[in-house]
C-alpha positions in Angstrom: -22.5 -1.1 -7.1 -22.3 -3.7 -4.3 -25.3 -5.6 -5.8 -23.5 -5.6 -9.2 -20.4 -7.0 -7.6 -22.5 -9.8 -6.0 -24.0 -10.6 -9.3 -20.5 -10.9 -10.9 -19.5 -13.3 -8.1 -22.6 -15.5 -8.5 -21.9 -15.7 -12.3 -18.4 -17.0 -11.7 -19.5 -19.4 -9.0 -22.2 -20.9 -11.3 -19.7 -21.2 -14.1 -17.2 -23.0 -11.8 -19.8 -25.4 -10.6 -21.1 -26.3 -14.0 -18.0 -26.1 -16.2 -15.3 -27.0 -13.6 -12.7 -25.4 -15.9 -9.1 -26.6 -16.4 -6.1 -25.2 -18.2 -7.5 -26.6 -21.5 -11.1 -25.5 -21.0 -12.3 -23.0 -23.7 -13.9 -20.2 -21.7 -14.3 -17.7 -24.6 -18.1 -18.1 -25.0 -18.8 -17.6 -21.3 -16.3 -14.8 -21.1 -17.9 -12.8 -23.9 -21.4 -13.5 -22.8 -20.8 -12.5 -19.2 -18.9 -9.4 -20.4 -21.9 -8.2 -22.4 -24.3 -8.9 -19.5 -22.0 -7.2 -17.0 -21.7 -4.1 -19.1 -25.5 -3.7 -18.9 -25.5 -4.4 -15.1 -22.8 -1.7 -14.5 -24.9 0.9 -16.5 -27.9 0.1 -14.3 -25.8 0.3 -11.2 -24.4 3.7 -12.2 -27.9 5.0 -12.7 -29.0 3.8 -9.2 -25.8 4.9 -7.4 -25.8 8.6 -8.4 -28.5 10.6 -6.7 -28.9 14.3 -6.2 -32.6 15.2 -5.5 -31.7 18.9 -4.9 -30.2 19.2 -8.4 -31.7 16.8 -10.9 -30.0 18.5 -13.8 -26.6 18.0 -12.2 -27.5 14.4 -11.4 -28.2 13.6 -15.0 -25.1 15.4 -16.1 -22.9 13.4 -13.7 -24.6 10.1 -14.7 -23.9 10.9 -18.4 -20.2 11.6 -17.7 -19.7 8.4 -15.7 -21.5 6.3 -18.4 -19.4 7.9 -21.2 -16.3 7.3 -19.2 -17.3 3.7 -18.6 -17.7 3.0 -22.4 -14.4 4.8 -23.2 -12.7 2.5 -20.7 -14.5 -0.5 -22.3 -13.2 0.6 -25.7 -9.6 0.8 -24.3 -10.1 -2.6 -22.7 -11.3 -4.3 -25.9 -8.4 -2.8 -27.9 -5.9 -3.9 -25.2 -7.2 -7.5 -25.2 -8.0 -8.0 -28.9 -6.0 -5.4 -31.0 -2.6 -5.6 -29.4 -1.1 -6.9 -32.6 -1.9 -3.6 -34.3 -0.2 -1.5 -31.7 0.2 -1.6 -27.9 -1.2 1.2 -25.8 1.2 3.1 -23.6 1.9 1.3 -20.2 0.2 -1.9 -21.4 3.4 -3.8 -21.9 6.0 -5.3 -19.5 4.3 -5.3 -16.1 0.8 -5.7 -17.5 1.7 -8.8 -19.5 3.8 -10.0 -16.6 0.8 -10.0 -14.2 -1.3 -12.0 -16.7 1.4 -14.6 -17.4 2.5 -15.1 -13.8 -1.2 -15.3 -12.8 -1.6 -18.2 -15.3 1.5 -19.8 -13.8 0.0 -19.5 -10.3 -3.2 -21.2 -11.6 -1.9 -24.1 -13.8 1.9 -23.6 -14.2 5.1 -24.0 -12.2 3.7 -21.7 -9.4 0.5 -23.7 -8.9 1.5 -24.8 -5.4 3.0 -21.5 -4.2 1.3 -19.1 -1.9 2.2 -15.4 -2.0 -0.4 -13.0 -0.5 1.6 -9.9 -1.3 1.6 -10.5 -5.0 -1.4 -9.4 -7.1 -0.7 -12.1 -9.7 -1.3 -14.7 -7.0 -4.9 -13.6 -6.6 -5.3 -13.5 -10.4 -4.0 -17.1 -10.4 -6.6 -18.2 -7.9 -9.3 -16.6 -10.0 -7.9 -18.3 -13.2 -7.9 -21.6 -11.3 -11.6 -21.0 -10.4 -13.0 -20.0 -13.8 -10.1 -20.6 -16.3 -7.8 -18.1 -17.9 -10.0 -15.1 -18.6 -8.0 -12.0 -19.2 -11.0 -10.0 -20.4 -12.9 -10.7 -17.2 -10.0 -9.6 -14.9 -9.6 -6.4 -16.8 -13.3 -5.7 -16.8 -13.1 -6.1 -13.0 -10.5 -3.3 -13.1 -12.8 -1.1 -15.0 -15.6 -1.9 -12.6 -13.4 -0.9 -9.6 -12.5 2.3 -11.4 -16.1 3.3 -11.9 -16.8 2.4 -8.2 -13.9 4.8 -7.3 -15.4 7.6 -9.4 -18.8 7.2 -7.7 -17.1 7.3 -4.3 -15.5 10.6 -5.3 -18.9 12.0 -6.1 -20.3 10.8 -2.8 -17.5 12.5 -0.9 -18.1 15.7 -2.8 -21.9 15.5 -1.9 -21.1 15.1 1.8 -19.5 18.6 1.8 -22.4 20.0 -0.2 -20.0 21.5 -2.8 -21.2 23.9 -5.5 -22.6 22.3 -8.6 -19.9 23.7 -10.9 -17.2 22.5 -8.5 -18.6 19.0 -8.5 -18.9 19.0 -12.3 -15.3 20.1 -12.8 -14.0 17.5 -10.4 -16.0 14.7 -12.0 -14.7 15.7 -15.4 -11.2 15.0 -14.1 -12.3 11.8 -12.4 -14.0 10.5 -15.5 -11.7 11.6 -18.3 -8.0 12.1 -17.2 -6.4 10.1 -20.0 -3.6 8.5 -18.1 -5.8 7.5 -15.2 -8.4 5.9 -17.6 -5.7 3.8 -19.2 -3.8 2.7 -16.1 -7.0 1.7 -14.3 -8.1 -0.3 -17.3 -5.0 -2.3 -18.1 -3.9 -5.6 -16.5 -2.2 -3.7 -13.6 -2.8 -3.7 -9.8 -3.2 0.0 -9.7 -7.0 0.0 -10.1 -7.4 -2.3 -7.1 -5.0 -0.4 -4.8 -6.5 3.0 -5.9 -10.0 1.7 -5.1 -9.0 0.7 -1.5 -7.3 4.1 -1.0 -10.3 6.1 -2.1 -12.6 3.8 -0.1 -10.4 4.6 2.9 -11.0 8.3 2.3 -14.7 7.8 1.8 -15.1 6.0 5.1 -12.9 8.6 6.8 -15.2 11.3 5.4 -18.2 9.5 6.7 -16.5 9.5 10.2 -15.7 13.2 9.6 -19.4 14.1 9.4 -21.0 11.3 11.5 -18.4 10.6 14.2 -18.9 6.9 14.0 -15.6 5.3 15.2 -16.4 2.1 13.3 -16.1 4.1 10.0 -12.7 5.4 11.2 -11.5 1.8 11.9 -12.8 0.6 8.5 -11.0 3.5 6.9 -7.7 2.5 8.3 -8.4 -1.2 7.6 -9.1 -0.4 4.0 -5.8 1.4 3.6 -4.0 -1.6 5.2 -5.7 -4.0 2.8 -4.4 -1.9 -0.1 -0.9 -2.1 1.4 -1.0 -5.9 1.1 -0.5 -5.6 -2.6 1.8 -2.5 -2.4 3.2 -0.7 0.6 2.0 2.6 -1.0 -1.5 1.6 0.0 -0.7 2.4 3.7 -0.2 6.1 2.8 -3.8 6.9 3.5 -3.7 5.3 6.9 -0.6 7.1 7.9 -2.0 10.5 6.8 -5.3 9.9 8.6 -3.7 8.7 11.8 -1.3 11.6 11.8 -4.1 14.2 11.4 -6.2 12.6 14.1 -3.9 14.3 16.6 -4.2 17.6 15.0 -7.9 17.8 14.2 -10.4 18.3 17.1 -12.6 15.2 17.3 -15.7 17.3 18.1 -15.8 20.2 15.7 -13.3 18.8 13.1 -11.2 22.0 13.3 -7.4 22.2 13.1 -5.8 22.6 16.5 -2.0 22.5 16.3 -0.2 22.5 19.6 3.2 21.3 20.8 1.8 18.4 22.6 -0.2 17.3 19.6 2.8 17.6 17.3 4.9 15.4 19.7 2.0 12.9 19.6 2.1 12.9 15.8 5.9 12.3 15.8 5.5 9.5 18.3 2.7 7.9 16.2 4.8 8.0 13.0 7.8 6.3 14.8 5.4 3.7 16.2 4.0 3.0 12.7 7.5 2.8 11.2 8.6 0.4 14.0 5.6 -1.8 13.3 6.4 -1.7 9.6 10.0 -2.7 10.3 8.8 -5.8 12.2 6.8 -7.0 9.2 9.2 -5.6 6.7 10.1 -8.9 5.1 6.7 -8.9 3.4 5.5 -5.3 3.2 8.9 -3.7 2.4 10.2 -6.3 -0.1 10.9 -3.6 -2.7 12.7 -1.5 -0.2 15.1 -4.3 0.7 13.0 -5.9 3.4 13.7 -3.4 6.1 13.2 0.3 6.8 16.6 1.9 7.1 18.4 4.8 5.4 20.9 2.3 3.9 18.4 -0.1 2.5 16.3 2.8 1.0 19.1 4.6 -0.7 20.7 1.3 -1.8 17.5 0.0 -3.3 17.0 3.3 -5.0 20.4 3.1 -6.7 19.5 -0.3 -8.1 16.3 1.0 -9.7 18.1 3.8 -11.5 18.4 1.8 -14.7 16.6 1.7 -18.0 15.7 4.3 -20.6 13.3 6.3 -18.3 15.4 6.1 -15.2 16.6 9.2 -13.5 19.4 9.9 -11.0 18.7 13.1 -9.2 19.7 15.1 -6.2 23.1 15.6 -4.6 25.1 12.4 -5.0 27.6 10.8 -2.7 26.0 11.8 0.6 25.9 9.5 3.7 22.5 7.6 3.8 20.9 9.7 6.5 22.0 13.0 4.9 20.9 11.6 1.6 17.4 11.1 2.9 17.2 14.6 4.4 18.7 16.5 1.5 17.2 14.7 -1.4 13.7 13.9 -0.2 12.2 17.2 -1.5 13.9 16.7 -4.9 12.7 13.1 -5.3 9.2 14.0 -4.2 9.1 16.8 -6.8 10.1 14.3 -9.5 7.5 11.8 -8.4 4.8 14.4 -8.6 5.7 15.9 -12.0 7.5 13.3 -14.1 7.8 12.9 -17.0 9.2 16.5 -17.2 10.1 17.8 -20.6 13.8 17.0 -20.3 12.8 13.4 -19.5 10.7 12.9 -22.6 11.7 9.8 -24.7 8.9 9.9 -27.2 5.2 10.3 -27.9 4.1 8.2 -24.9 5.9 10.5 -22.4 4.5 13.6 -24.1 1.0 12.1 -23.8 1.6 11.2 -20.2 2.7 14.8 -19.4 -0.3 16.4 -21.0 -2.7 13.6 -19.8 -1.5 13.5 -16.2 1.4 15.7 -15.1 -0.4 19.0 -16.1 -3.2 18.2 -13.7 -0.7 17.7 -10.8 1.1 21.0 -11.6 -2.3 22.8 -11.6 -3.3 21.1 -8.4 -0.1 22.2 -6.5 -0.5 25.8 -7.8 -4.2 25.8 -6.8 -3.4 24.4 -3.3 -0.7 26.9 -2.6 -3.0 29.7 -3.8 -5.7 28.5 -1.5 -3.3 28.3 1.5 -1.9 31.8 0.8 -5.4 33.2 0.6 -5.7 32.7 4.4 -9.1 31.1 3.9 -8.8 29.4 7.4 -9.3 32.8 9.0 -12.1 33.8 6.6 -13.9 30.5 7.0 -13.3 30.2 10.7 -16.7 28.5 11.2 -16.2 26.0 8.4 -14.2 22.7 8.8 -13.6 22.3 5.1 -10.2 23.9 5.5 -9.2 21.3 8.1 -10.3 18.6 5.7 -8.0 20.2 3.0 -5.2 19.9 5.5 -5.8 16.2 5.9 -5.7 15.6 2.1 -2.5 17.7 1.8 -0.8 15.5 4.5 -1.8 12.3 2.7 -0.5 13.6 -0.6 2.8 14.7 0.9 3.3 11.4 2.6 2.7 9.7 -0.7 5.1 12.0 -2.5 7.8 11.3 0.1 7.4 7.5 0.2 7.2 7.1 -3.6 9.8 9.7 -4.2 12.2 7.2 -2.7 10.4 4.1 -3.9 10.5 5.1 -7.6 13.5 6.2 -9.7 12.0 5.7 -13.1 9.7 8.1 -15.0 7.9 5.3 -16.7 7.1 3.7 -13.3 6.1 7.1 -11.9 3.4 7.4 -14.5 1.8 4.1 -13.2 2.4 4.4 -9.4 1.1 8.0 -9.2 -2.3 7.0 -10.4 -2.8 5.2 -7.0 -3.4 8.6 -5.5 -5.1 10.5 -8.3 -8.6 10.0 -6.9 -7.5 11.7 -3.6 -5.9 14.5 -5.7 -9.2 15.0 -7.5 -11.0 15.4 -4.2 -8.3 17.9 -3.0 -8.8 19.8 -6.3 -12.5 20.1 -5.6 -12.0 21.1 -1.9 -9.6 23.9 -2.9 -12.0 25.2 -5.5 -14.9 25.2 -3.0 -12.8 26.9 -0.4 -11.9 29.7 -2.8 -15.5 30.0 -3.8 -16.8 30.2 -0.2 -14.0 32.7 0.7 -15.0 34.9 -2.3 -18.6 34.8 -1.1 -17.7 35.8 2.5 -15.4 38.6 1.2 -18.2 39.9 -1.0 -20.7 39.9 2.0 -18.1 41.7 4.1 -17.6 44.3 1.4 -21.3 44.9 1.1 -21.7 45.1 4.8 -18.9 47.7 5.0 -20.5 49.6 2.1 -23.9 49.6 3.8 -22.4 50.8 7.0 -20.5 53.6 5.2 -23.7 54.7 3.5 -25.6 54.7 6.8 -22.8 56.8 8.4 -22.9 59.3 5.5 -26.7 59.6 5.8 -26.4 60.3 9.6 -23.7 63.0 9.0 -25.9 64.6 6.3 -28.9 64.6 8.6 -26.8 66.2 11.3 -25.5 68.9 9.0 -29.0 69.6 7.9 
């Protein structure tokens, strides 16, 4: 996929050199031609990126799923760009159009001389300035990043040597979750941020197995790059850095002690202090600073609009508000739009196309935890990895629980972490499968031992 990305870059550089586009330049011919060529390039890249020599049948099945998912996303893309006058797909209005229009303004309009590294539309504007206003090309880039993210998920699953059925189930979710497919195809920044988050997890997983510190540094750096566009991108870094104190660096096993927990708390406060120093940029949506007053105050301002929700116990002091209402807000972020929040068909589709998956994931994770698989699989570090993923997801739920007060916005922001949730789903499935195998072996061992004892007693009696 890296080679494909390089080819895309060369295409645009050549077009810039030969066409030198301006605001009035007609880019439609180049845009459509490069789109068709790039579709073929991505298909070739998918074929070369997915390898499973031990299971050729699974390899072919995964390739087929990813290719089908790619073409469904292409169909969504073409509809969104060329058939909006018939009807607009859910979540493709408002912010999606805003990114495009403001991007054009950064290229040739009133914002042409402005610099804003924390705004995705600024980068869109620089691309437009380079090759002309090409909405189709930008959205194709989103689709490309989404496919790269799906392939990274598969590579993570392969590192753990998961069962073929588990891989297949997880990849079905990665390829075909309806809300995820649309959000990462539209003109939204979610596809970019989600890519850096799953890239961060992929690099962390490489460190998990290889122990290369450079991969760990790259993992944290990738998460921080995602946070440039949205503070939520830093979630993966916070989760990873926290768990470093709780997971043994040699055997990757969970070792929770008082000293380690104190170190985690100290690290979290250090990160929060660092964030507060650069809060004017990273925490713009939280009032530019990290305090209980700014967070609760900003949340109140966001509780407007048809899909807004005001939840929890109202009228508490800011600090008490954070402590008491955090679990409630995290719950709403994870599961909105809940049935009593439905405003119409789009919310119903979002519930069955997204929320149902998160409900099932939470139930599955709790079931895995209660199965006491850690004791059963004492020689397997996969349960420690599950703990890392759970920490990352909880951090995301808490942060966005306060950062979002609108069910419509939840549907979009939650997809930043869906790829990690899919990996968590696969890991919990694998843990239960391995535990079942160990339990079966133990039962057979006990049965064989009992049979042997009965034979000895019988021989003695004889």
